[in-house]
C-alpha positions as CSV (number, residue, x, y, z in Angstrom):
1,X,139.3,146.7,71.6
2,X,137.4,149.8,71.6
3,X,138.9,152.8,73.5
4,X,135.4,154.0,74.3
5,X,134.4,154.1,78.1
6,X,131.9,151.2,78.9
7,X,128.3,152.5,79.4
8,X,127.5,151.9,82.9
9,X,124.0,151.0,82.1
10,X,124.9,148.1,80.0
11,X,126.6,146.4,82.9
12,X,125.7,142.8,83.8
13,X,123.8,142.3,87.1
14,X,124.4,139.3,89.5
15,X,121.6,138.2,91.4
16,X,122.0,136.0,94.6
17,X,119.5,133.9,96.3
18,X,119.7,131.3,99.1
19,X,120.9,127.9,98.0
20,X,118.1,126.0,99.7
21,X,115.5,128.0,97.8
22,X,117.3,127.8,94.5
23,X,117.6,124.0,95.1
24,X,114.1,123.8,96.3
25,X,112.5,125.5,93.3
26,X,114.4,123.6,90.7
27,X,114.0,120.2,92.4
28,X,110.1,120.9,92.9
29,X,110.0,121.7,89.0
30,X,111.6,118.3,88.6
31,X,109.3,116.3,90.9
32,X,106.2,117.9,89.3
33,X,107.6,116.8,85.9
34,X,108.3,113.3,87.2
35,X,104.8,113.0,88.9
36,X,102.7,114.3,86.0
37,X,104.4,113.4,82.8
38,X,106.4,110.2,83.6
39,X,105.7,108.0,86.5
40,X,101.8,108.3,87.5
41,X,99.0,107.1,85.1
42,X,95.9,108.9,84.4
43,X,92.9,107.7,86.3
44,X,90.7,108.2,83.1
45,X,92.5,106.1,80.5
46,X,94.9,104.3,82.8
47,X,97.9,105.2,80.6
48,X,101.2,107.2,81.2
49,X,102.4,109.8,78.6
50,X,104.7,107.3,76.9
51,X,102.1,104.8,76.3
52,X,99.6,107.2,75.3
53,X,102.2,108.6,72.6
54,X,103.1,105.1,71.4
55,X,99.5,104.2,70.8
56,X,98.6,107.6,69.1
57,X,101.7,107.4,67.0
58,X,100.6,103.8,65.9
59,X,97.3,105.0,65.1
60,X,98.5,107.7,62.9
61,X,100.7,104.9,61.0
62,X,97.5,103.3,60.5
63,X,98.6,100.1,62.1
64,X,95.0,98.7,62.7
65,X,94.5,95.6,64.1
66,X,93.3,94.0,60.9
67,X,96.1,95.8,58.8
68,X,100.0,95.1,58.4
69,X,102.9,95.1,60.8
70,X,105.6,97.8,60.8
71,X,109.2,97.6,62.1
72,X,109.3,98.5,65.8
73,X,112.1,101.0,64.9
74,X,110.0,102.7,62.7
75,X,107.3,103.1,65.3
76,X,109.8,103.9,68.2
77,X,111.4,106.5,65.7
78,X,108.0,108.2,65.0
79,X,107.3,108.4,68.5
80,X,110.5,109.9,69.5
81,X,110.6,112.3,66.6
82,X,107.1,113.5,66.8
83,X,105.7,113.4,70.4
84,X,108.2,111.8,73.2
85,X,111.8,113.6,73.1
86,X,113.5,110.8,75.0
87,X,115.4,107.9,74.2
88,X,114.2,105.3,71.6
89,X,115.5,102.4,73.8
90,X,113.1,103.7,76.7
91,X,110.1,104.0,74.1
92,X,110.7,100.7,72.6
93,X,110.9,99.0,76.1
94,X,107.7,100.6,76.9
95,X,106.1,99.5,73.6
96,X,107.5,95.8,74.1
97,X,105.9,95.7,77.3
98,X,102.5,96.4,75.8
99,X,102.9,93.4,73.7
100,X,103.8,90.8,76.6
101,X,101.0,88.8,77.2
102,X,102.7,87.6,80.6
103,X,102.9,91.3,81.7
104,X,99.7,92.9,80.4
105,X,96.5,91.4,81.1
106,X,95.0,92.8,77.7
107,X,97.8,93.6,75.5
108,X,97.5,96.8,73.6
109,X,100.2,96.1,71.1
110,X,100.3,93.0,68.6
111,X,104.0,92.1,68.5
112,X,105.6,89.9,65.8
113,X,109.0,88.4,66.7
114,X,110.8,88.1,69.8
115,X,109.2,90.5,72.4
116,X,110.7,88.5,75.3
117,X,109.4,85.9,77.5
118,X,108.3,84.5,80.9
119,X,111.9,83.4,81.6
120,X,113.0,87.2,81.9
121,X,114.7,87.4,78.5
122,X,114.9,90.9,76.9
123,X,113.1,91.5,73.6
124,X,115.1,91.5,70.4
125,X,116.3,94.7,68.8
126,X,113.6,96.9,67.5
127,X,115.1,96.5,64.1
128,X,114.1,92.9,64.3
129,X,110.6,92.9,65.6
130,X,107.4,94.4,64.1
131,X,104.3,95.7,65.6
132,X,100.7,96.9,65.2
133,X,97.7,97.7,67.4
134,X,95.3,95.1,68.9
135,X,91.8,95.3,68.8
136,X,91.2,96.3,72.3
137,X,93.7,99.1,72.0
138,X,91.6,100.7,69.3
139,X,88.6,100.8,71.6
140,X,91.0,103.0,73.8
141,X,91.1,105.6,70.8
142,X,87.7,105.7,69.5
143,X,86.3,109.1,69.1
144,X,89.7,111.0,68.6
145,X,88.5,112.0,65.3
146,X,85.3,113.2,67.0
147,X,86.6,115.8,69.2
148,X,86.2,113.6,72.3
149,X,89.0,114.9,74.2
150,X,91.4,117.9,74.1
151,X,94.5,118.1,72.1
152,X,97.7,120.0,72.9
153,X,100.9,120.8,70.8
154,X,103.6,118.4,71.0
155,X,107.1,119.3,72.3
156,X,108.2,121.5,69.4
157,X,104.7,122.9,68.5
158,X,104.5,121.2,64.9
159,X,101.9,118.6,65.7
160,X,99.2,117.9,68.2
161,X,98.8,115.0,70.6
162,X,95.8,114.1,72.8
163,X,95.8,114.9,76.4
164,X,94.0,111.9,77.2
165,X,92.5,108.9,75.4
166,X,88.5,108.5,75.2
167,X,89.2,104.9,76.8
168,X,86.0,102.7,76.2
169,X,87.1,100.6,79.1
170,X,88.7,101.2,82.5
171,X,92.0,100.3,81.2
172,X,93.6,101.6,84.7
173,X,92.3,98.6,86.5
174,X,92.1,96.2,83.6
175,X,95.8,96.4,82.8
176,X,97.3,97.8,86.1
177,X,100.1,100.2,86.2
178,X,103.5,100.6,88.2
179,X,105.7,103.6,88.5
180,X,107.9,105.5,91.1
181,X,107.8,109.3,91.1
182,X,109.5,111.5,93.6
183,X,108.1,111.0,97.0
184,X,105.2,108.6,95.8
185,X,104.8,105.6,93.8
186,X,102.2,103.6,92.3
187,X,101.3,99.8,91.9
188,X,98.1,98.7,90.5
189,X,97.6,95.1,89.8
190,X,95.3,93.8,86.5
191,X,91.9,92.8,86.8
192,X,89.5,91.1,84.9
193,X,87.6,93.5,82.4
194,X,84.2,91.6,82.7
195,X,84.1,92.0,86.4
196,X,85.0,95.7,86.0
197,X,82.1,96.2,83.7
198,X,79.8,94.4,86.0
199,X,81.1,96.9,88.7
200,X,80.5,99.9,86.5
201,X,77.0,98.7,85.4
202,X,76.2,98.6,89.2
203,X,77.5,102.0,89.9
204,X,75.3,103.3,87.1
205,X,72.4,102.2,88.7
206,X,73.7,103.1,92.3
207,X,76.3,105.7,92.4
208,X,76.6,105.2,96.1
209,X,77.4,101.5,96.2
210,X,79.5,100.5,99.0
211,X,82.8,98.8,98.7
212,X,81.7,95.4,100.1
213,X,79.2,95.2,97.1
214,X,82.0,96.4,94.5
215,X,84.4,93.6,96.1
216,X,81.7,91.1,95.6
217,X,81.8,91.8,91.8
218,X,85.5,92.5,91.6
219,X,86.8,89.8,94.2
220,X,90.4,90.7,93.4
221,X,93.2,91.1,90.7
222,X,93.5,88.8,87.7
223,X,97.0,88.3,86.8
224,X,98.1,87.4,83.3
225,X,100.1,84.7,84.5
226,X,97.3,83.0,86.7
227,X,98.2,82.0,90.0
228,X,96.1,81.5,93.4
229,X,95.4,84.4,95.7
230,X,95.2,83.4,99.2
231,X,94.6,86.8,100.8
232,X,91.9,86.9,103.3
233,X,88.5,88.5,102.1
234,X,88.7,91.1,104.7
235,X,92.1,92.3,103.8
236,X,91.1,92.6,100.2
237,X,88.2,94.5,101.0
238,X,90.3,96.8,103.2
239,X,92.8,97.4,100.5
240,X,90.2,98.5,97.8
241,X,88.6,100.6,100.3
242,X,91.7,102.5,101.3
243,X,93.8,102.2,98.0
244,X,96.6,100.6,99.8
245,X,97.3,96.9,100.9
246,X,98.7,93.8,99.4
247,X,97.9,90.5,97.8
248,X,99.4,87.1,98.5
249,X,99.7,85.1,95.4
250,X,101.0,81.5,95.0
251,X,101.8,79.2,92.1
252,X,99.3,76.9,91.0
253,X,100.4,73.2,91.4
254,X,99.0,69.7,91.2
255,X,100.3,66.3,92.2
256,X,101.0,63.9,89.0
257,X,100.8,60.3,89.8
258,X,103.7,58.1,88.3
259,X,102.6,54.8,89.6
260,X,103.9,52.5,92.2
261,X,103.4,55.1,94.9
262,X,105.6,57.5,93.2
263,X,104.6,61.0,92.5
264,X,105.9,64.4,91.5
265,X,104.4,68.0,91.8
266,X,103.8,70.0,88.5
267,X,103.8,73.8,88.8
268,X,101.7,75.1,85.8
269,X,101.2,78.8,86.7
270,X,103.8,81.0,88.6
271,X,103.3,84.4,90.3
272,X,102.9,87.5,88.4
273,X,106.3,89.2,87.4
274,X,108.5,86.4,88.7
275,X,111.1,85.2,86.1
276,X,110.8,81.7,85.5
277,X,114.6,81.1,85.0
278,X,115.2,83.1,88.5
279,X,112.6,81.0,90.0
280,X,114.3,77.8,88.9
281,X,117.5,79.0,90.0
282,X,116.3,79.7,93.4
283,X,114.6,76.1,93.6
284,X,118.0,74.8,92.6
285,X,119.7,76.9,95.5
286,X,117.2,75.6,98.0
287,X,118.0,72.1,96.9
288,X,121.6,72.7,97.2
289,X,121.6,74.3,100.6
290,X,119.2,71.7,101.9
291,X,116.7,74.5,103.2
292,X,114.0,72.1,102.2
293,X,115.7,68.7,102.5
294,X,112.6,66.6,101.0
295,X,113.0,68.3,97.6
296,X,115.4,66.2,95.5
297,X,115.3,67.7,92.2
298,X,113.6,70.5,89.8
299,X,113.3,70.4,86.0
300,X,111.8,73.0,83.5
301,X,109.8,71.1,81.0
302,X,107.9,74.3,79.9
303,X,107.2,74.8,76.2
304,X,104.6,77.4,75.3
305,X,102.9,76.7,78.8
306,X,104.7,76.4,82.1
307,X,105.4,73.2,83.4
308,X,108.0,73.1,86.5
309,X,108.5,69.5,87.8
310,X,109.4,69.2,91.5
311,X,110.8,65.8,92.6
312,X,110.6,64.7,96.4
313,X,113.3,63.0,98.0
314,X,110.8,60.4,99.3
315,X,107.4,59.5,98.4
316,X,106.2,59.4,102.2
317,X,106.3,63.1,102.5
318,X,103.2,64.9,102.3
319,X,102.8,67.2,99.0
320,X,101.2,69.9,100.9
321,X,103.8,70.1,103.6
322,X,106.5,70.1,101.0
323,X,104.8,73.0,99.2
324,X,104.4,74.9,102.3
325,X,108.0,74.9,102.7
326,X,108.6,76.0,99.2
327,X,106.1,78.9,99.4
328,X,107.9,80.1,102.7
329,X,111.6,79.7,100.9
330,X,111.1,80.8,97.4
331,X,109.1,82.9,94.9
332,X,106.3,80.5,94.5
333,X,104.6,82.6,96.8
334,X,105.0,86.3,96.6
335,X,103.1,89.5,97.8
336,X,101.9,92.1,95.3
337,X,101.7,95.6,97.1
338,X,98.4,97.6,95.9
339,X,99.0,101.3,95.9
340,X,96.4,103.1,93.7
341,X,98.1,106.4,93.5
342,X,96.9,108.1,90.3
343,X,96.4,111.4,88.7
344,X,92.8,112.6,88.9
345,X,91.9,114.7,85.7
346,X,95.5,114.4,84.9
347,X,96.6,117.0,87.6
348,X,96.0,115.9,91.0
349,X,97.9,112.8,92.4
350,X,95.8,110.9,94.9
351,X,95.7,107.5,96.3
352,X,92.1,106.4,95.4
353,X,89.8,103.7,96.5
354,X,88.2,101.2,93.9
355,X,85.0,103.2,93.7
356,X,86.7,106.5,93.2
357,X,88.7,105.1,90.3
358,X,85.7,103.5,88.8
359,X,83.9,106.9,89.3
360,X,86.8,108.8,87.6
361,X,86.5,106.5,84.7
362,X,82.5,106.8,84.2
363,X,82.7,110.7,84.7
364,X,85.3,110.6,81.9
365,X,83.1,108.3,79.6
366,X,80.3,110.9,80.2
367,X,82.4,113.8,79.1
368,X,83.5,111.9,76.0
369,X,80.1,110.8,75.0
370,X,78.9,114.6,75.4
371,X,81.8,115.9,73.5
372,X,81.3,113.1,70.7
373,X,77.4,114.1,70.7
374,X,78.2,117.9,70.2
375,X,80.6,117.0,67.5
376,X,78.2,114.8,65.9
377,X,75.5,117.7,66.1
378,X,77.9,120.2,64.4
379,X,78.6,117.7,61.6
380,X,74.8,117.2,61.2
381,X,74.2,121.0,61.2
382,X,76.8,121.4,58.6
383,X,75.2,118.7,56.3
384,X,71.6,119.9,56.7
385,X,72.9,123.5,55.7
386,X,74.3,121.9,52.5
387,X,71.3,119.8,51.9
388,X,69.0,122.8,52.1
389,X,70.9,124.6,49.7
390,X,70.8,121.6,47.3
391,X,67.1,121.1,47.8
392,X,66.6,124.7,46.9
393,X,68.7,124.4,43.7
394,X,66.6,121.3,42.6
395,X,63.5,123.2,43.0
396,X,64.9,126.3,41.2
397,X,67.0,124.3,38.7
398,X,66.5,126.4,35.5
399,X,67.2,129.5,37.4
400,X,70.5,128.1,39.0
401,X,71.8,126.9,35.6
402,X,71.1,130.2,33.8
403,X,73.0,132.0,36.8
404,X,76.0,129.6,36.3
405,X,75.9,130.0,32.5
406,X,75.5,133.7,32.3
407,X,76.7,135.4,35.3
408,X,80.4,136.9,35.7
409,X,80.3,136.0,39.6
410,X,77.7,133.1,39.8
411,X,78.7,132.4,43.6
412,X,77.6,136.0,44.7
413,X,74.8,135.8,42.3
414,X,73.4,132.8,43.9
415,X,73.8,134.4,47.2
416,X,72.0,137.6,46.3
417,X,69.0,135.5,44.8
418,X,65.8,135.6,46.7
419,X,64.7,131.9,46.4
420,X,62.0,131.8,48.8
421,X,61.3,129.2,51.5
422,X,61.3,125.8,50.0
423,X,59.3,124.0,52.6
424,X,57.0,124.9,55.5
425,X,57.8,122.7,58.5
426,X,56.7,122.6,62.0
427,X,59.5,123.8,64.2
428,X,60.6,122.6,67.6
429,X,63.6,123.5,69.7
430,X,65.2,120.1,68.5
431,X,64.7,120.9,64.8
432,X,67.4,122.2,62.7
433,X,67.1,126.0,61.7
434,X,69.0,127.1,58.6
435,X,71.8,129.7,59.3
436,X,70.8,131.7,56.1
437,X,71.6,135.3,56.2
438,X,68.1,136.3,55.3
439,X,64.8,135.0,54.2
440,X,65.4,133.0,51.2
441,X,68.9,133.7,50.9
442,X,71.7,131.3,50.5
443,X,74.8,131.1,52.6
444,X,78.2,131.0,51.3
445,X,78.6,127.4,52.0
446,X,75.2,126.4,50.4
447,X,76.3,128.6,47.2
448,X,79.6,126.7,47.1
449,X,77.9,123.2,47.3
450,X,75.7,124.2,44.4
451,X,78.5,125.1,42.5
452,X,80.4,122.1,43.2
453,X,77.5,119.7,42.3
454,X,78.1,117.2,39.5
455,X,75.8,117.3,36.4
456,X,75.0,113.6,36.9
457,X,73.3,114.5,40.0
458,X,70.6,116.4,38.3
459,X,68.3,113.6,38.3
460,X,64.8,113.4,40.1
461,X,65.9,110.5,42.1
462,X,68.9,112.5,43.5
463,X,66.4,115.1,45.1
464,X,64.5,112.2,46.7
465,X,67.6,111.1,48.2
466,X,68.4,114.5,49.5
467,X,65.1,114.8,51.2
468,X,65.6,111.3,52.7
469,X,69.0,112.0,54.0
470,X,67.7,115.5,55.3
471,X,64.8,113.7,57.3
472,X,67.1,111.1,58.7
473,X,69.6,113.7,59.7
474,X,66.9,115.8,61.3
475,X,65.8,112.6,63.3
476,X,69.2,112.0,64.4
477,X,69.8,115.4,65.6
478,X,66.7,115.4,67.6
479,X,67.8,112.2,69.4
480,X,71.1,113.6,70.0
481,X,69.5,116.8,71.5
482,X,67.5,114.7,73.8
483,X,70.6,112.6,74.7
484,X,72.5,115.8,75.6
485,X,69.5,117.0,77.7
486,X,69.0,113.7,79.8
487,X,71.4,112.6,82.3
488,X,69.5,109.1,82.4
489,X,69.8,108.7,78.8
490,X,73.6,109.6,78.9
491,X,74.4,107.1,81.8
492,X,72.2,104.4,79.7
493,X,74.4,104.9,76.7
494,X,77.5,104.5,78.5
495,X,76.1,101.2,79.9
496,X,75.2,100.2,76.4
497,X,78.8,101.0,75.2
498,X,80.3,99.0,78.1
499,X,78.1,96.0,77.1
500,X,79.5,96.0,73.5
501,X,83.0,96.0,75.0
502,X,81.8,93.0,77.5
503,X,80.6,91.1,74.1
504,X,84.0,91.6,72.6
505,X,86.4,91.0,75.5
506,X,84.3,89.6,78.2
507,X,84.2,86.3,79.8
508,X,82.8,84.6,76.7
509,X,85.9,85.1,74.9
510,X,89.3,83.4,75.4
511,X,91.1,86.6,76.4
512,X,88.4,87.5,79.0
513,X,88.3,84.3,80.9
514,X,89.4,84.7,84.6
515,X,92.8,83.4,84.9
516,X,93.7,83.8,88.7
517,X,91.7,81.7,91.2
518,X,91.0,82.1,94.9
519,X,91.9,79.9,97.6
520,X,92.1,79.7,101.5
521,X,95.8,80.4,102.8
522,X,95.6,76.9,104.7
523,X,97.9,76.2,107.7
524,X,100.2,79.1,108.4
525,X,102.3,77.4,111.1
526,X,105.8,76.8,110.9
527,X,106.4,73.4,109.5
528,X,108.8,71.7,112.0
529,X,112.2,70.8,110.5
530,X,111.9,67.3,111.9
531,X,108.9,66.5,109.8
532,X,110.4,67.4,106.7
533,X,113.1,64.8,106.5
534,X,113.7,61.2,107.3
535,X,114.8,60.4,110.7
536,X,118.0,58.5,110.4
537,X,120.9,58.0,112.8
538,X,124.3,59.7,112.3
539,X,127.6,60.1,114.0
540,X,128.8,63.6,114.2
541,X,132.5,64.2,113.9
542,X,134.5,67.4,114.3
543,X,138.2,67.8,114.2
544,X,140.4,70.1,116.3
545,X,140.9,72.3,113.2
546,X,137.1,72.7,112.6
547,X,136.5,70.0,109.8
548,X,133.1,68.3,110.4
549,X,131.0,65.5,108.9
550,X,128.3,63.0,109.6
551,X,129.0,59.4,109.2
552,X,125.7,57.3,108.6
553,X,124.5,55.4,111.7
554,X,125.7,55.2,115.1
555,X,129.5,54.2,114.9
556,X,131.3,53.3,117.9
557,X,132.7,56.3,119.7
558,X,135.9,54.5,120.3
559,X,136.6,53.6,116.7
560,X,139.5,54.7,114.6
561,X,138.6,57.9,112.6
562,X,140.8,59.3,110.1
563,X,141.7,63.1,110.0
564,X,144.1,65.4,108.0
565,X,147.7,65.3,108.5
566,X,148.3,67.7,111.7
567,X,144.8,67.4,112.7
568,X,143.0,65.2,115.3
569,X,139.5,64.7,116.6
570,X,137.8,66.8,119.1
571,X,134.0,66.1,119.2
572,X,132.6,62.8,118.6
573,X,128.9,61.9,119.3
574,X,125.7,60.1,118.1
575,X,122.8,62.3,116.7
576,X,120.2,62.1,114.1
577,X,119.5,63.7,111.0
578,X,116.7,65.6,112.5
579,X,118.8,67.1,115.3
580,X,119.8,70.7,115.6
581,X,123.6,71.1,116.5
582,X,124.8,73.8,118.5
583,X,128.2,75.3,117.8
584,X,129.4,77.6,120.6
585,X,132.1,79.9,119.6
586,X,134.8,81.6,121.7
587,X,133.5,84.8,120.9
588,X,130.2,84.3,122.8
589,X,128.0,83.5,119.7
590,X,126.0,80.4,119.2
591,X,125.6,78.9,115.8
592,X,123.1,76.3,114.5
593,X,123.8,73.5,112.2
594,X,121.2,71.0,110.6
595,X,122.1,67.3,111.1
596,X,120.7,66.7,107.7
597,X,122.9,69.5,106.0
598,X,126.2,68.2,107.5
599,X,128.6,66.8,104.8
600,X,128.9,62.9,104.5
601,X,131.1,60.8,106.2
602,X,133.4,60.0,103.1
603,X,136.5,61.9,103.1
604,X,137.5,64.5,105.7
605,X,134.3,66.4,105.6
606,X,134.2,70.2,105.2
607,X,135.3,73.3,107.2
608,X,132.6,74.3,109.5
609,X,133.5,77.9,108.7
610,X,132.0,77.4,105.3
611,X,128.8,76.6,107.0
612,X,128.8,79.5,109.3
613,X,130.4,82.8,109.9
614,X,132.6,81.9,112.5
615,X,135.6,84.2,112.3
616,X,139.0,82.8,111.7
617,X,140.6,84.1,115.1
618,X,137.8,82.2,117.0
619,X,137.8,78.7,118.3
620,X,135.0,76.1,118.8
621,X,134.4,76.0,122.3
622,X,131.8,73.2,122.3
623,X,129.5,71.2,120.1
624,X,126.4,69.8,121.2
625,X,122.7,68.6,120.2
626,X,120.3,71.0,120.8
627,X,117.3,70.0,123.2
628,X,114.3,72.0,123.5
629,X,113.2,73.1,126.9
630,X,116.8,72.5,128.5
631,X,118.8,75.1,130.4
632,X,122.4,75.7,129.7
633,X,125.1,77.0,131.9
634,X,127.6,79.5,129.9
635,X,130.8,81.0,131.3
636,X,133.7,83.1,130.2
637,X,137.3,82.6,131.0
638,X,137.2,85.6,133.2
639,X,134.8,83.5,135.5
640,X,131.5,85.3,134.7
641,X,128.5,83.2,133.7
642,X,124.7,82.8,133.7
643,X,122.0,80.3,132.9
644,X,120.3,80.7,129.4
645,X,117.3,78.6,128.1
646,X,118.4,76.5,125.1
647,X,115.4,78.0,122.9
648,X,117.1,81.3,123.3
649,X,120.4,80.2,121.8
650,X,119.0,79.1,118.5
651,X,120.3,81.1,115.6
652,X,118.4,81.5,112.3
653,X,121.2,82.8,110.1
654,X,124.7,82.1,109.2
655,X,126.0,84.9,111.4
656,X,124.9,83.1,114.7
657,X,123.3,84.5,117.7
658,X,125.3,86.6,120.4
659,X,124.7,85.2,123.9
660,X,127.5,85.5,126.0
661,X,129.3,89.1,126.0
662,X,133.0,88.9,126.2
663,X,135.6,91.8,126.1
664,X,139.1,91.8,124.7
665,X,141.2,88.9,125.7
666,X,138.2,87.0,127.3
667,X,136.9,83.9,125.5
668,X,134.0,81.6,126.1
669,X,135.1,78.8,128.6
670,X,132.2,76.3,128.5
671,X,128.5,75.6,127.8
672,X,127.1,72.9,130.0
673,X,123.6,71.4,130.4
674,X,122.0,72.3,133.6
675,X,120.9,69.4,135.9
676,X,120.8,69.3,139.7
677,X,120.8,72.0,142.3
678,X,124.4,73.0,142.7
679,X,127.1,74.5,140.8
680,X,130.9,73.4,141.1
681,X,133.4,75.7,139.7
682,X,137.4,75.2,139.4
683,X,139.8,77.9,138.4
684,X,143.2,77.8,137.0
685,X,144.5,78.1,140.4
686,X,142.9,74.6,141.2
687,X,140.5,76.0,143.8
688,X,137.1,74.6,143.6
689,X,134.0,76.4,144.8
690,X,130.4,74.9,145.2
691,X,127.4,77.0,145.7
692,X,123.5,76.6,145.1
693,X,122.3,77.0,141.5
694,X,119.5,79.3,142.4
695,X,122.4,81.9,143.2
696,X,122.8,82.0,139.2
697,X,120.5,84.3,137.1
698,X,118.6,83.0,134.2
699,X,119.4,85.4,131.1
700,X,118.9,85.3,127.3
701,X,122.0,87.4,126.8
702,X,124.7,89.3,128.6
703,X,127.8,89.1,130.5
704,X,126.6,87.3,133.6
705,X,127.6,87.4,137.0
706,X,130.9,86.6,139.0
707,X,131.1,82.7,139.6
708,X,134.4,82.5,141.6
709,X,136.9,85.0,142.8
710,X,140.4,84.9,141.4
711,X,143.7,86.7,142.2
712,X,145.5,85.0,139.2
713,X,144.4,83.2,136.0
714,X,140.7,82.5,135.3
715,X,138.1,79.9,135.0
716,X,139.0,76.3,134.1
717,X,135.8,74.5,134.3
718,X,132.3,74.5,135.7
719,X,129.4,71.6,136.2
720,X,126.1,71.3,137.7
721,X,125.2,68.5,140.0
722,X,122.8,67.2,142.6
723,X,124.3,67.8,146.2
724,X,122.9,64.7,147.6
725,X,124.6,62.6,145.0
726,X,128.0,64.3,145.5
727,X,130.5,65.7,143.2
728,X,132.2,63.3,140.6
729,X,135.4,63.3,138.5
730,X,137.9,61.0,137.1
731,X,141.3,60.7,138.8
732,X,144.5,60.5,136.6
733,X,144.0,56.5,136.5
734,X,140.7,57.0,135.0
735,X,138.6,55.9,137.8
736,X,135.5,57.7,138.9
737,X,135.8,59.3,142.1
738,X,132.6,60.8,144.0
739,X,132.9,63.2,147.1
740,X,129.8,63.7,149.2
741,X,131.4,65.6,152.0
742,X,131.6,69.1,150.2
743,X,131.3,71.2,153.2
744,X,135.1,72.4,152.8
745,X,134.3,73.9,149.4
746,X,130.8,75.1,149.7
747,X,130.2,78.8,150.1
748,X,128.5,81.7,148.4
749,X,128.9,82.6,144.8
750,X,131.8,84.7,143.8
751,X,134.0,83.3,146.8
752,X,137.6,82.1,146.2
753,X,136.8,78.5,147.3
754,X,139.4,76.0,148.4
755,X,142.2,73.9,147.0
756,X,140.8,70.8,144.8
757,X,140.7,67.5,146.8
758,X,143.3,65.1,146.3
759,X,143.1,63.0,143.1
760,X,141.5,65.9,141.2
761,X,142.5,66.0,137.3
762,X,145.7,67.7,136.6
763,X,143.7,69.5,133.7
764,X,141.4,71.1,136.1
765,X,138.3,69.4,134.4
766,X,135.4,67.6,135.8
767,X,134.7,65.5,132.9
């Protein structure tokens, strides 16, 4: 180390700033990069940077629609090396999607090999597939060589890439787009190109066309996988007006007659972006869990087309009803969210309406038209300058030959010579004026052109051709000048270009036909479960350990039923397959079982805890058939309870529904159907209390109120009855006893009550 003292002027300086500012500035930079260069498409050409670079790189590789294919690995490598410094896997995935006709309405890449399928399978590796541009993709880039758009340096400054494509058609709406940025997202469905061109033509005639008229021409999305849109028209209009909304999309299906009254449903088109394999799995799950009991089987018989076969369990069911249930429970019906968040002029993100998006495209086409026209005028001026020089040479051929033969510097000599004016023409503001340096002198370009002229061109016919070419170019230049000065002619020209696109890709072609239909939603009412299954008698059996089953028919309730070793029967009652079974847990929750979903009577059944989420430490307090419109008395072992309508206890999920609130050490004691006008309560202390039913509140959920007061113990049982008929119970000998004189036990709610009458059951139960 040096012994010289350190120069204080060279010491490093440490700057500090608040963490919030440092993180905020850096995150804002990242957010802007994501929004502008990755996630949101440009409203003018409908492309994101990666897609634009893929198409441009394929164009540079001369992969035209009529040419040969190149390996996808070569294409993705060129894109990554020249324009897009990101992973080749991401580039290949983006390119593969542009080739998938089930994802892109008008594919921009023509793929050869395995590019994935509607089942959700991934494309083959890039070294196995090949690709080229499609014809419609080439129209997106028409004019790149004619200065139609601006270029910018690529990421390392060695090449240039277009900032935006000329875009001969509204690709943003035709193919749609989706992406997630920072704090914003976009999701645009594909549309029919013919309908979009019709709307553009209408806007060219009337720029202030309202959205109702536009939606009449663009009624909705046109998904590549077809399907049926069932969204109401007013919702579609509002979505296109605001740029936000959603479309309800259903599969297309038909009934196939099998003869002898048998039939099956054939699904021929599935909703957009639904993987067919996942859809089949979901349909199989619906069959297994019996969410749609009338669906017996599902088969995938698809080849190049979609053919999903749905077999009903019985032929008596209505196909519409079956499909309504499948729409509700599977991805045969989906919602596509519309969020037209795009970059205006490639800079400003904005949620645009349908009219704003079309206007951005038309304005872009006008800029492209003007730039291409200016570029063509410059080319014509350059050629006219050359032609003027060549014509001068023909008129003075001997002098030109003499200069070339004998002069040491023929180029300079040609430029010094005074050739005079070859032709006197009437000049207008649209005529070409030669940019000669002086009267009768040649420009450097003209002199160079004369020197490069071939000897075989020194013919009389060649002079005639030069004059004819000059006259045609002058006429074309005058037409272009008129075009650039007339807004009306510019919009007319744009309309003609759109009509050319319509002829190539409109409804008259195979790719241009509308694929997605429209229909009314039909009935939106919940299909009753009872209407979905055959009504058959069953006998529900549940053991003390919680093993449940359903035997066919109404078996005698005193018949001998087998259970597992150490287990015994607890609940046994008659029901029907259409019934809903209420399971009341000791934790105060009510669970709902479906009669048709109970395991068959063969064997010992299945644990009820496999069907509902009843905790292992909880017991089954009661099991009963649900009856709509009834009222139930629920009470806890602490002696609290209330009346609850039966419709309030139905659970929609496995987790059940909390009804009775119980604390630590307290359990659900009972659940009884309410009938009569009085309540009888008996505690563990064998004291009985009778009070009017009106003293109990009706609640949907809660702890309830005190039924009876206890010094020791808790509630044993409670029942509702009609006071005029008396209170009944079974004595130890099994005989029914009825007590009509209940004054001794009658009192207000929450009283202690009196000792039970003689002969009351030892288990303190009324039933």
